[in-house]
TIPA-146496 format. One record per residue (C-alpha): residue number from 1; residue in three letters; chain; z, y, x. Coordinates in steps of 0.2 Angstrom, whole numbers. Layout:
// TIPA-146496
[pt NUM, ala, A, [Z, Y, X]]
...
***
This chain:
// TIPA-146496
[pt 1, met, A, [-171, -17, -5]]
[pt 2, lys, A, [-157, -31, -5]]
[pt 3, glu, A, [-142, -24, 0]]
[pt 4, glu, A, [-132, -32, 15]]
[pt 5, thr, A, [-121, -47, 11]]
[pt 6, met, A, [-102, -49, 21]]
[pt 7, ala, A, [-104, -68, 24]]
[pt 8, leu, A, [-85, -67, 27]]
[pt 9, his, A, [-82, -84, 39]]
[pt 10, pro, A, [-66, -94, 34]]
[pt 11, asp, A, [-60, -90, 54]]
[pt 12, arg, A, [-65, -72, 56]]
[pt 13, leu, A, [-47, -70, 62]]
[pt 14, phe, A, [-43, -86, 73]]
[pt 15, pro, A, [-48, -88, 93]]
[pt 16, val, A, [-67, -89, 98]]
[pt 17, glu, A, [-64, -104, 110]]
[pt 18, pro, A, [-64, -120, 101]]
[pt 19, glu, A, [-51, -131, 105]]
[pt 20, ala, A, [-39, -114, 102]]
[pt 21, arg, A, [-48, -112, 85]]
[pt 22, ala, A, [-46, -128, 84]]
[pt 23, ile, A, [-25, -128, 87]]
[pt 24, thr, A, [-27, -113, 74]]
[pt 25, arg, A, [-34, -121, 61]]
[pt 26, arg, A, [-24, -135, 59]]
[pt 27, leu, A, [-7, -122, 61]]
[pt 28, tyr, A, [-14, -114, 46]]
[pt 29, asp, A, [-17, -128, 35]]
[pt 30, gly, A, [-2, -132, 37]]
[pt 31, ile, A, [6, -116, 30]]
[pt 32, ala, A, [-7, -109, 21]]
[pt 33, glu, A, [-1, -116, 4]]
[pt 34, leu, A, [18, -113, 5]]
[pt 35, pro, A, [23, -96, -5]]
[pt 36, ile, A, [23, -79, 1]]
[pt 37, val, A, [39, -72, 8]]
[pt 38, ser, A, [39, -53, 13]]
[pt 39, pro, A, [50, -43, 17]]
[pt 40, his, A, [44, -27, 17]]
[pt 41, gly, A, [25, -25, 6]]
[pt 42, his, A, [23, -8, 4]]
[pt 43, thr, A, [21, -11, -15]]
[pt 44, glu, A, [26, -2, -28]]
[pt 45, pro, A, [39, -5, -40]]
[pt 46, ala, A, [31, 2, -54]]
[pt 47, trp, A, [17, -10, -55]]
[pt 48, tyr, A, [32, -23, -56]]
[pt 49, ala, A, [40, -13, -69]]
[pt 50, thr, A, [26, -8, -82]]
[pt 51, asp, A, [13, -24, -77]]
[pt 52, ala, A, [0, -9, -83]]
[pt 53, ala, A, [-19, -11, -77]]
[pt 54, phe, A, [-23, -5, -59]]
[pt 55, pro, A, [-33, 11, -61]]
[pt 56, asp, A, [-51, 15, -57]]
[pt 57, pro, A, [-57, 8, -40]]
[pt 58, ala, A, [-56, 24, -30]]
[pt 59, thr, A, [-38, 26, -34]]
[pt 60, leu, A, [-35, 10, -32]]
[pt 61, phe, A, [-44, 7, -14]]
[pt 62, val, A, [-45, 26, -7]]
[pt 63, lys, A, [-34, 39, -12]]
[pt 64, pro, A, [-19, 28, -8]]
[pt 65, asp, A, [-23, 22, 10]]
[pt 66, his, A, [-22, 35, 23]]
[pt 67, tyr, A, [-30, 22, 34]]
[pt 68, val, A, [-46, 25, 24]]
[pt 69, thr, A, [-43, 44, 21]]
[pt 70, arg, A, [-38, 49, 37]]
[pt 71, met, A, [-55, 42, 45]]
[pt 72, leu, A, [-67, 49, 33]]
[pt 73, tyr, A, [-57, 66, 37]]
[pt 74, ser, A, [-60, 64, 56]]
[pt 75, gln, A, [-78, 63, 52]]
[pt 76, gly, A, [-78, 78, 42]]
[pt 77, val, A, [-76, 73, 22]]
[pt 78, lys, A, [-65, 85, 14]]
[pt 79, leu, A, [-48, 77, 9]]
[pt 80, glu, A, [-49, 86, -8]]
[pt 81, ala, A, [-66, 78, -10]]
[pt 82, leu, A, [-55, 62, -10]]
[pt 83, gly, A, [-46, 67, -23]]
[pt 84, ile, A, [-31, 70, -10]]
[pt 85, gln, A, [-19, 82, -18]]
[pt 86, arg, A, [-18, 99, -10]]
[pt 87, arg, A, [-2, 108, -5]]
[pt 88, asp, A, [-6, 126, -11]]
[pt 89, gly, A, [-10, 114, -28]]
[pt 90, gly, A, [-27, 119, -26]]
[pt 91, ala, A, [-42, 109, -36]]
[pt 92, val, A, [-46, 92, -32]]
[pt 93, glu, A, [-59, 79, -36]]
[pt 94, thr, A, [-51, 70, -50]]
[pt 95, asp, A, [-69, 60, -54]]
[pt 96, gly, A, [-67, 44, -48]]
[pt 97, arg, A, [-84, 39, -48]]
[pt 98, lys, A, [-87, 51, -37]]
[pt 99, ile, A, [-75, 49, -24]]
[pt 100, trp, A, [-80, 30, -24]]
[pt 101, arg, A, [-97, 36, -20]]
[pt 102, leu, A, [-93, 49, -5]]
[pt 103, phe, A, [-82, 34, 1]]
[pt 104, ala, A, [-97, 20, -1]]
[pt 105, glu, A, [-109, 31, 9]]
[pt 106, asn, A, [-99, 34, 24]]
[pt 107, phe, A, [-92, 14, 24]]
[pt 108, phe, A, [-102, 12, 36]]
[pt 109, leu, A, [-90, 21, 48]]
[pt 110, phe, A, [-77, 9, 45]]
[pt 111, ala, A, [-85, -6, 56]]
[pt 112, gly, A, [-75, -14, 66]]
[pt 113, thr, A, [-60, -7, 60]]
[pt 114, pro, A, [-45, -16, 50]]
[pt 115, ser, A, [-48, -6, 34]]
[pt 116, arg, A, [-66, -14, 33]]
[pt 117, leu, A, [-58, -31, 36]]
[pt 118, trp, A, [-44, -27, 23]]
[pt 119, phe, A, [-57, -20, 10]]
[pt 120, glu, A, [-72, -33, 13]]
[pt 121, his, A, [-58, -46, 11]]
[pt 122, ser, A, [-54, -41, -6]]
[pt 123, met, A, [-71, -38, -12]]
[pt 124, glu, A, [-73, -58, -11]]
[pt 125, ser, A, [-58, -66, -13]]
[pt 126, ile, A, [-50, -56, -28]]
[pt 127, phe, A, [-67, -51, -35]]
[pt 128, gly, A, [-81, -63, -28]]
[pt 129, ile, A, [-92, -49, -22]]
[pt 130, thr, A, [-100, -52, -7]]
[pt 131, glu, A, [-110, -36, -7]]
[pt 132, arg, A, [-107, -23, 8]]
[pt 133, leu, A, [-104, -6, -2]]
[pt 134, gly, A, [-116, 5, 4]]
[pt 135, pro, A, [-125, 21, -5]]
[pt 136, lys, A, [-136, 9, -17]]
[pt 137, asn, A, [-124, -3, -25]]
[pt 138, ala, A, [-109, 9, -26]]
[pt 139, asp, A, [-108, 13, -44]]
[pt 140, thr, A, [-114, -6, -46]]
[pt 141, leu, A, [-99, -12, -38]]
[pt 142, tyr, A, [-90, 2, -45]]
[pt 143, asp, A, [-92, -5, -64]]
[pt 144, arg, A, [-89, -22, -60]]
[pt 145, ile, A, [-72, -21, -50]]
[pt 146, ser, A, [-66, -8, -65]]
[pt 147, ala, A, [-71, -20, -79]]
[pt 148, asp, A, [-61, -35, -69]]
[pt 149, leu, A, [-48, -23, -65]]
[pt 150, ala, A, [-44, -21, -85]]
[pt 151, thr, A, [-42, -42, -88]]
[pt 152, pro, A, [-27, -49, -90]]
[pt 153, arg, A, [-28, -59, -73]]
[pt 154, leu, A, [-29, -44, -62]]
[pt 155, arg, A, [-12, -36, -70]]
[pt 156, pro, A, [4, -35, -55]]
[pt 157, arg, A, [14, -50, -63]]
[pt 158, ala, A, [-1, -60, -63]]
[pt 159, leu, A, [-7, -56, -48]]
[pt 160, tyr, A, [12, -59, -40]]
[pt 161, lys, A, [9, -78, -46]]
[pt 162, thr, A, [-9, -80, -41]]
[pt 163, phe, A, [-4, -75, -23]]
[pt 164, asn, A, [11, -88, -25]]
[pt 165, ile, A, [24, -74, -19]]
[pt 166, glu, A, [43, -81, -18]]
[pt 167, val, A, [48, -62, -17]]
[pt 168, ile, A, [40, -45, -12]]
[pt 169, ala, A, [49, -28, -7]]
[pt 170, thr, A, [44, -12, -10]]
[pt 171, thr, A, [46, 7, 0]]
[pt 172, asp, A, [59, 17, -7]]
[pt 173, ala, A, [65, 34, -4]]
[pt 174, ala, A, [84, 37, 1]]
[pt 175, leu, A, [85, 45, -15]]
[pt 176, asp, A, [75, 35, -27]]
[pt 177, asp, A, [86, 31, -41]]
[pt 178, leu, A, [76, 13, -41]]
[pt 179, ala, A, [75, 13, -60]]
[pt 180, his, A, [58, 4, -60]]
[pt 181, his, A, [70, -12, -49]]
[pt 182, asp, A, [83, -11, -66]]
[pt 183, ala, A, [67, -10, -77]]
[pt 184, ile, A, [62, -25, -69]]
[pt 185, arg, A, [78, -35, -68]]
[pt 186, ala, A, [80, -30, -87]]
[pt 187, ser, A, [64, -37, -91]]
[pt 188, gly, A, [68, -54, -90]]
[pt 189, trp, A, [52, -58, -79]]
[pt 190, lys, A, [57, -72, -65]]
[pt 191, gly, A, [48, -62, -51]]
[pt 192, arg, A, [58, -55, -38]]
[pt 193, val, A, [54, -39, -30]]
[pt 194, val, A, [68, -29, -18]]
[pt 195, pro, A, [67, -9, -14]]
[pt 196, thr, A, [66, -6, 5]]
[pt 197, tyr, A, [76, 9, 13]]
[pt 198, arg, A, [65, 22, 20]]
[pt 199, pro, A, [75, 37, 25]]
[pt 200, asp, A, [62, 49, 33]]
[pt 201, ala, A, [65, 62, 20]]
[pt 202, val, A, [84, 65, 24]]
[pt 203, ile, A, [81, 60, 44]]
[pt 204, asp, A, [66, 71, 48]]
[pt 205, pro, A, [69, 87, 52]]
[pt 206, gln, A, [51, 93, 49]]
[pt 207, ala, A, [51, 83, 31]]
[pt 208, glu, A, [47, 95, 16]]
[pt 209, lys, A, [62, 100, 10]]
[pt 210, phe, A, [72, 94, 22]]
[pt 211, ala, A, [89, 105, 19]]
[pt 212, glu, A, [87, 103, 1]]
[pt 213, asn, A, [86, 82, 2]]
[pt 214, leu, A, [102, 82, 14]]
[pt 215, arg, A, [111, 91, 1]]
[pt 216, arg, A, [106, 80, -12]]
[pt 217, leu, A, [110, 65, -1]]
[pt 218, val, A, [128, 69, 3]]
[pt 219, glu, A, [129, 73, -17]]
[pt 220, val, A, [127, 59, -24]]
[pt 221, thr, A, [136, 48, -13]]
[pt 222, gly, A, [152, 60, -15]]
[pt 223, asn, A, [151, 65, 5]]
[pt 224, pro, A, [154, 81, 12]]
[pt 225, leu, A, [139, 88, 19]]
[pt 226, thr, A, [144, 87, 40]]
[pt 227, trp, A, [140, 76, 51]]
[pt 228, asp, A, [151, 61, 47]]
[pt 229, gly, A, [148, 65, 31]]
[pt 230, tyr, A, [128, 63, 33]]
[pt 231, leu, A, [133, 47, 42]]
[pt 232, asp, A, [145, 40, 26]]
[pt 233, ala, A, [130, 46, 16]]
[pt 234, his, A, [117, 32, 24]]
[pt 235, arg, A, [129, 20, 24]]
[pt 236, ala, A, [134, 21, 7]]
[pt 237, arg, A, [114, 23, 1]]
[pt 238, arg, A, [110, 8, 10]]
[pt 239, ala, A, [124, -3, 2]]
[pt 240, trp, A, [119, 3, -12]]
[pt 241, phe, A, [101, -2, -12]]
[pt 242, lys, A, [106, -19, -3]]
[pt 243, glu, A, [117, -23, -20]]
[pt 244, arg, A, [99, -20, -28]]
[pt 245, gly, A, [91, -36, -16]]
[pt 246, ala, A, [85, -23, -2]]
[pt 247, thr, A, [84, -33, 16]]
[pt 248, ala, A, [75, -21, 27]]
[pt 249, thr, A, [75, -3, 31]]
[pt 250, asp, A, [56, 7, 37]]
[pt 251, his, A, [58, 20, 46]]
[pt 252, gly, A, [42, 32, 50]]
[pt 253, his, A, [40, 37, 70]]
[pt 254, pro, A, [44, 54, 77]]
[pt 255, pro, A, [30, 62, 82]]
[pt 256, arg, A, [26, 62, 102]]
[pt 257, ala, A, [30, 76, 112]]
[pt 258, pro, A, [13, 84, 117]]
[pt 259, lys, A, [13, 82, 138]]
[pt 260, thr, A, [16, 100, 149]]
***
């Protein structure tokens, strides 16, 4: 049986009402060709520093996407079966094809979700794939995507140019040495990649190794382990990030307290 096609409509994110959709289309057409300025893009600086080919489809689309893994986990799929590292260091699945097959078997769960929208947009716009992922075509699509990922046109710096990006940000821990950003600048490449200050590991008491992270924060900034020293350490790190082009910070919100 032939796999279902996605048939993505070009106006799929526009209003349904005809007049509003027409206005939206005109506005979109006026800006669609402008360069992308992304002050906080959640991209990895190592992509642009090394310009290495992206890994297998599962490592690219499944394992790092917590929206995908959380949905699957909520429906009974074990995280270790998706290749997610265990805290106790126990064994996890390392075969990308097996992880991809598991994703394909459960892809129906994503109907009506942003995750499916993002994924299918990527499939069609980047890989030219218009078949909806499922168990029957999982291996075929895995092989096709893997082959495309090995080509020069899908290297990070090539995609930066293809997408007409003017500047894009990464997400970097407060204690990150930003070595990849230094490597990007030293390489002579003309793309502009800037860091984003992500301090969760040194502001959330529930973060793993929080106390150790606090000590490192004040040590690297030459401040005492006091409240004022802690605040000054943040100021110093933010200034250091800004020197390397940072224009934003990204803070994870604290968990909501249970109702009593």
